[in-house]
GUNU-76353 format. One record per residue (C-alpha): residue number from 1; residue in one letter; y, z, x. Coordinates in pm, whole numbers. Each point is the difference from the previous one (the first is absolute). Last residue first. Layout:
<nodes>
k:r:v:w:u
NUM:a:Y:Z:X
...
</nodes>
This chain:
<nodes>
k:r:v:w:u
248:l:-3573:-7979:-24202
247:s:-282:-129:-199
246:s:-1:168:-321
245:s:374:-77:-48
244:v:-49:-359:18
243:p:99:-248:289
242:g:295:-174:12
241:d:94:-316:-222
240:l:216:147:-268
239:a:123:292:247
238:d:328:-227:205
237:l:104:-81:-379
236:y:-23:367:-133
235:r:158:157:350
234:q:282:-313:-27
233:v:102:101:-382
232:v:36:368:136
231:l:193:-70:279
230:d:248:-249:-187
229:v:45:272:-256
228:l:88:211:284
227:e:225:-263:159
226:p:180:-68:-320
225:a:128:368:-41
224:p:-102:166:-293
223:a:238:-52:-307
222:e:143:380:-86
221:a:-216:203:-234
220:m:128:191:-289
219:g:-214:306:-53
218:h:308:233:12
217:q:69:-160:361
216:a:-237:-226:187
215:d:-84:-112:336
214:l:-230:-189:201
213:l:33:11:398
212:p:108:375:-27
211:r:374:73:2
210:t:142:66:340
209:v:61:388:91
208:v:328:109:202
207:d:84:304:180
206:a:-347:82:64
205:g:-124:351:-83
204:a:-361:-38:-130
203:r:78:65:-362
202:e:45:-382:-92
201:v:-307:-117:169
200:l:-232:274:-196
199:d:149:-118:-336
198:h:-76:-348:103
197:f:-372:137:38
196:y:-16:124:-361
195:g:132:-328:-129
194:p:202:-311:-11
193:a:-138:-302:154
192:m:-200:-182:253
191:l:113:242:302
190:y:130:-75:342
189:s:292:213:-93
188:s:243:-87:301
187:v:149:355:107
186:i:360:-40:155
185:v:105:265:270
184:r:392:28:35
183:t:194:25:295
182:a:-254:-50:240
181:g:16:196:339
180:g:-87:-259:238
179:d:-319:152:106
178:g:-170:211:-253
177:t:116:250:-197
176:r:32:-132:-364
175:a:-320:-211:58
174:a:-184:282:93
173:a:97:169:-300
172:v:-70:-300:-208
171:a:-347:-41:142
170:t:-48:402:-51
169:a:69:-53:-377
168:l:-197:-322:2
167:r:-313:166:130
166:p:-79:-108:365
165:e:-321:-62:-76
164:a:-228:-61:-249
163:a:-196:123:-327
162:a:313:15:-187
161:l:366:-116:-67
160:f:0:-182:370
159:g:284:-86:173
158:i:67:-312:201
157:t:263:-108:288
156:v:193:-341:-19
155:d:221:-127:300
154:v:232:-283:-46
153:g:-38:-378:-25
152:l:-13:50:-375
151:e:-277:-238:-106
150:d:-185:104:324
149:a:37:349:-60
148:l:-142:-60:-369
147:l:-285:-158:147
146:k:-51:264:254
145:a:20:244:-318
144:q:-283:-214:-160
143:a:-223:58:294
142:r:34:318:-5
141:c:-72:23:-380
140:d:-339:-223:66
139:d:-96:248:248
138:n:35:268:-265
137:a:-243:-201:-214
136:r:-251:-24:247
135:d:48:376:98
134:d:-184:94:-348
133:s:109:348:-56
132:s:319:-164:-145
131:g:391:2:29
130:a:246:-89:-265
129:v:259:-181:194
128:a:384:79:90
127:l:146:-250:260
126:v:262:203:197
125:i:328:-213:75
124:a:259:178:240
123:d:376:-101:-77
122:s:227:-39:264
121:g:24:-387:68
120:h:-59:-129:351
119:p:-226:-289:-109
118:s:154:-41:-351
117:d:-232:168:-292
116:d:296:223:-113
115:a:-165:82:-360
114:g:226:-30:-317
113:a:-295:79:-218
112:d:-23:-350:-134
111:e:-30:-124:325
110:l:-279:231:68
109:r:-189:-131:-342
108:g:53:-361:135
107:a:-160:136:333
106:l:-317:130:-183
105:v:-4:-324:-222
104:r:7:-191:352
103:a:-267:232:117
102:l:-235:-41:-269
101:r:35:-366:51
100:a:-97:34:384
99:d:-352:145:-142
98:p:-185:320:90
97:g:-105:40:-294
96:l:-85:-139:-311
95:a:-372:96:-26
94:p:-234:-247:49
93:a:-153:-212:-247
92:l:-352:73:-181
91:h:-154:-256:-171
90:v:-249:91:-314
89:e:-263:-252:-129
88:p:-304:227:137
87:h:113:258:-159
86:d:-196:329:90
85:a:203:87:313
84:t:317:-22:-212
83:a:79:381:-38
82:k:-176:69:314
81:r:234:-234:200
80:l:313:118:-177
79:d:-72:361:58
78:v:-150:-12:384
77:h:204:-228:232
76:v:275:-61:-268
75:h:58:348:-123
74:y:-62:157:322
73:g:256:-210:205
72:a:125:-302:16
71:s:385:-7:-41
70:l:267:-46:-236
69:l:-200:-28:-297
68:l:31:-209:-291
67:p:-356:-93:56
66:v:-106:-347:-126
65:v:-325:-32:-161
64:v:-85:-370:-57
63:v:-212:-65:-301
62:r:-254:-238:-118
61:s:-125:86:-345
60:g:-360:29:-76
59:h:-5:231:-280
58:p:383:-26:-141
57:l:239:271:99
56:a:-8:341:-88
55:a:-287:122:221
54:l:257:-82:308
53:s:274:203:-140
52:a:-219:304:-65
51:a:-144:-6:347
50:v:327:-51:174
49:d:193:264:-191
48:p:141:-59:-319
47:e:187:269:-1
46:q:246:198:229
45:v:-49:255:266
44:d:-181:-201:267
43:v:-161:-329:83
42:h:194:-207:-278
41:g:-31:-295:-191
40:l:235:-283:-107
39:q:-96:-335:-161
38:v:94:-363:95
37:v:-147:-308:-175
36:v:90:-292:172
35:g:138:-324:-147
34:q:347:39:122
33:l:-7:215:346
32:a:362:39:46
31:a:44:178:-361
30:a:-313:226:86
29:a:123:110:334
28:a:346:101:-177
27:d:-174:229:-256
26:v:-220:153:270
25:l:352:54:165
24:a:128:144:-323
23:q:-295:213:-52
22:v:55:154:332
21:a:347:106:-86
20:a:-58:130:-343
19:q:-262:207:118
18:g:191:161:289
17:d:285:68:-275
16:p:-253:147:-238
15:s:-98:235:273
14:s:-382:99:-24
13:t:-91:-205:270
12:g:-278:-267:84
11:h:-123:-120:336
10:s:34:-350:-133
9:v:-297:-277:-58
8:a:115:-350:-73
7:l:-273:-197:-182
6:l:44:-353:28
5:v:-224:-189:-211
4:p:-169:-288:136
3:a:123:-337:-103
2:s:-197:-179:-307
1:m:-267:-277:57
</nodes>
């Protein structure tokens, strides 16, 4: 019996760089899972959507859907469950975050940006997240901020781009005027890839903004961090024996 298909589901973006960056992660996961068919679908903006992706597979295919999403909000709890509910051989894996591996990638991005993460450093770190009307997703992001703080050994505050408070610009301003008088405010971009939301991050008033978790320039993607590839692969493997989506 062939291994279940891995259907990686991204949010989707109109940014060519964002599209290339996400595709590079999917390609790397496919290379790591020899013999597994790996495909990419989307919950928004891009095609194919989840329904079309599933319909394109041979009838009766076993499938593991791995959300390439950093938190479990409406897209996971509602959109993906609805899209997969009528497919008895589909298993739905958890979102990628929160996870300690993401904290390590974020820490690496901060190091690349020249952040001073020593306990007595003068840089204030703000984690920029998309934000959601589903507070379960926001709680996931708050948990990721705590994981990043643990990884760095310094305080990390959080700023939301939409739907939740504090908004990123407010969080950046608070970090600049807070106790200790930060020399610089560095925003850690907790976003999967370049696109509309990362453009908002860059306009929030920070002194330095890190690159998103995945990156590309002029449509040419950089190799994804091994931790990200490992996370996607592990979500797939862990879901193989889990409950099908219709029973979640």
